[in-house]
N, C-alpha and C positions, 0 to 999 in steps of 0.2 A: 792134442790133449790140452784142455783148458786148466791153467794154474788156479787152484782154489785154496783159499786160506780161511782162517777164522780169527776175528778181532773182537776184543772187548775194551770199552772206554768207561773207566770208573770216574764219575763226576760227583759233585757235591749234592745234586738233586736226583740224578738218575744214573743207572748203570745199564749200558747199552751194548748189544752184541749182534753180529751178523756174519753170515758166510760171505766171503769177498772173492770176486773174480779178479785174480792178480794180473791178468792180461789187459783188462779194461780199467781196473781201478774203480770198481763199482760193486754194489751189493748184488748178491744172488738171493732173490726173494726179499722178504720183509725183514726189517730190523726188529729185534726183540729188546723191549725196554722194561725195566722193573725199577721202581722208586728206590733210591738209596736208603738203606735202613738207618734208623736214628736210635742210638748213636751209631756212626759209621765205623765201628770197631773192625779190626782185621778179620776176626772170625765171622762177624755178620756179613762183611763184604764178600768174603770167600764163599759163604753159603749162597749168596745171591748170584755169584759168578757161576757157581756149580748148577744153580737152577737154569740160567740162561743157556749154558752148554747142553744141559739135558733137554730143554725145550727144543733146541735146534737139532738134537740128535747127531751132534758133531763128535767125531772120533778122529783126533789128529792133533797137530801142534796148535797151541793157542797163544796169541799175543794179547797182552794186557797192558793198558795204560792206567797209571794212577797219578793223581795230582801231587806229586812229590819228586824231589830229586832222587835218582835211583843209582846207586853205585855198588857194584859187585852184587846186584839183585837185592840190595837192602834199601828200604825206604829211609831217607835221612831227614825228612821233614813231613809236615802234614798241612795241606791247604785245602780247607772245606771238607776235611774228613777228621776222624777222631785223632786226638793227639797221641793215642797209644800206638799209632802207626810208626812213630819215630823209632828207628833202629829195628824195625821189623824185617825179618828175612822173608821178603815177598815171594821169592821162588819157592822156598819151602812151604809157605802157607798155601799158595795155590796148588802146588804139586800134590800136597796131602789132600786138599779138597777135591781135585779133579782125578787123582789117581794116576798121574803121569808126570814124568820129569821134563816132558816136552813143552815147557812153559817159558815164555820170554816177556819180562816185565820192563817197561820204560816209562819215562816221563810223558805226560799227555801232549805237551807242546812239541816235544821232540818227535812223537809219533805223527802229529799233524804236519810238521815240517817235512818229514820223510815222504808223506803222502803227496803233498803239494809239489815238491820237487820232481817226484817220479811221474805223477799223473796230471797234476793241476796246471802248473805254470812251466812250460817247457824250457824257457829261457833261464830258469833258475837252476838248471842242472850244471851251469858253468860259472866258475868264480865263486867269491864269497857272498853268500845270501843270508839274510836274516828274516825269519818269519816272526812277526809280532802279533800275538792274539790279545785283543782288547775286549775284556769281559769284566767279570768281578774284580779281577786283577789284570796284570800284564804278564803273559807267558811269552817265552822266546825260544827259537830254535835257530842254531847257527850251523850252516852247511857250507862246505867248501867242495866244489865240483860234485855236488850231490852226496858227499859223505858227511855224516852227522858228527859234530863235536857236542857230546851230551851234557845236559844239565847246566845250560847257561841261564842262570836265574837273573836275567838283566832287568826284570821288573822291579828288582830290589835296589838297584842303583840310585844314588842321590841325584836328583835333577832339580835345579833352581831351589835347593834347600829342602826338598821333599823327596820321599821315597817315590820313585817313578809311578808305581801303580796306585799310590794313594793321591797322586796328582793328576793323572791322565787316563785312568782306565775308563771304560764305558759306564761302569757303575758310578764313577765320580761325575760324569757328564749328567746322568740321570738325577743323582742326588742334589747337585747344585743347579739343575735345570739350565745348563749352559747351552747356548746356541751352537750349532755345528761349527760355526766360524770361530767362536771363542774357544771351543773345545780343541779344534784343529791347531790352535796356537799352542796349546799345551802339549798336544801330541807331537808337534813340530820340535819342541824343546827336547823332548825325549829322544826322538829320532836323530836330532842334531848331535846329541851326546853319544848315541851309538855310532853315528858316522865318524866322529872325531876319534873314537877308540878303535874301530874295526874296519873302516873304509870299505863297506860292502859295495857290490855292484848292483844290488837290488834289494828292496824291502818288499815282503809280502805281508799284507795286513789281513788278519783273520778275526774270528769271533763273530757274533750275530751282527754286530754293527757294520761288518763288511758288506752286508747285503745292501747298505745305503751308502756305499763308497762314493757315489757320485755327488753326495750332499756335502762331503767334508774332505775328501782326498784332494780335490782342486785347491783347497785352502793351505795345504801343507807347504812349507817353505824349505824343506831339506833338498839338498842337491841331488841325492840319490833317487833314481826312479822308484815309484811306489805303485804296486799293483794289488788289486784285491785278490784274496784266496778264492779258489774256484770250488773246492770240494766242501767248504764250510763245515756243517756239523757231521759230515761223513768222514772227515779227515782222520779223526783219532782212531776210528775202528779200522779204516783202510790201512793206516800206518802201522797199527798194531799187528795186523794180519801180515803185512809186509816184513815187519821185524822178525816175526816167527819164521817166515820162509827164509830170511837171510841169517837166521840164528843169531840175531843181535841181542846181546846181554850187556847193557852199560854197567 
């Protein structure tokens, strides 16, 4: 019997969902994507999530990522979604919308980290590993022997006098039109800071920029090995489905 799950990834521009083959770590059929409503209030996002589940004709547990720290299934912050998310009981919100209590909500970077460790980068299942997603901001997931320590918002650490994500995100590279070499110098400072605090055995770098890892990873100067994420934009959905199967509720 193939293990099948369903994951939804709530982003600032799009909300995406898919049926997931949990044996292979890949989608079953096509991904469904609907533009994130504006403003992205809890009620509007919940309606969109319901539409995706309805379109997929899915009846079962649902894992959902949101761009927020999630503690006791409550959103504690809001990144690229409406500020009214702060202190929203996300489990209650989605349970009411979908008509089931079988809902598992977690941070988007944490979901990506779970997916990469389980299906993407086999060597990441041992020891302390940090996934770093470089996009509009910097998201992180800390895993120890494949077990998630949730809500590590390391993108907000101060590095070289700046908030890390305002200094070295992919968006900063584009805004300042930095060469890959100059940008890698900034990323190195961030990774060096993480190194000195956590002493990881491996960094996994994700986000859209990971597709061009060969252009900038060789310039990184941290001592810890760095590998590009394998699942890329599938990781959030796959990780959400995996969290639902494991009944993870940070």
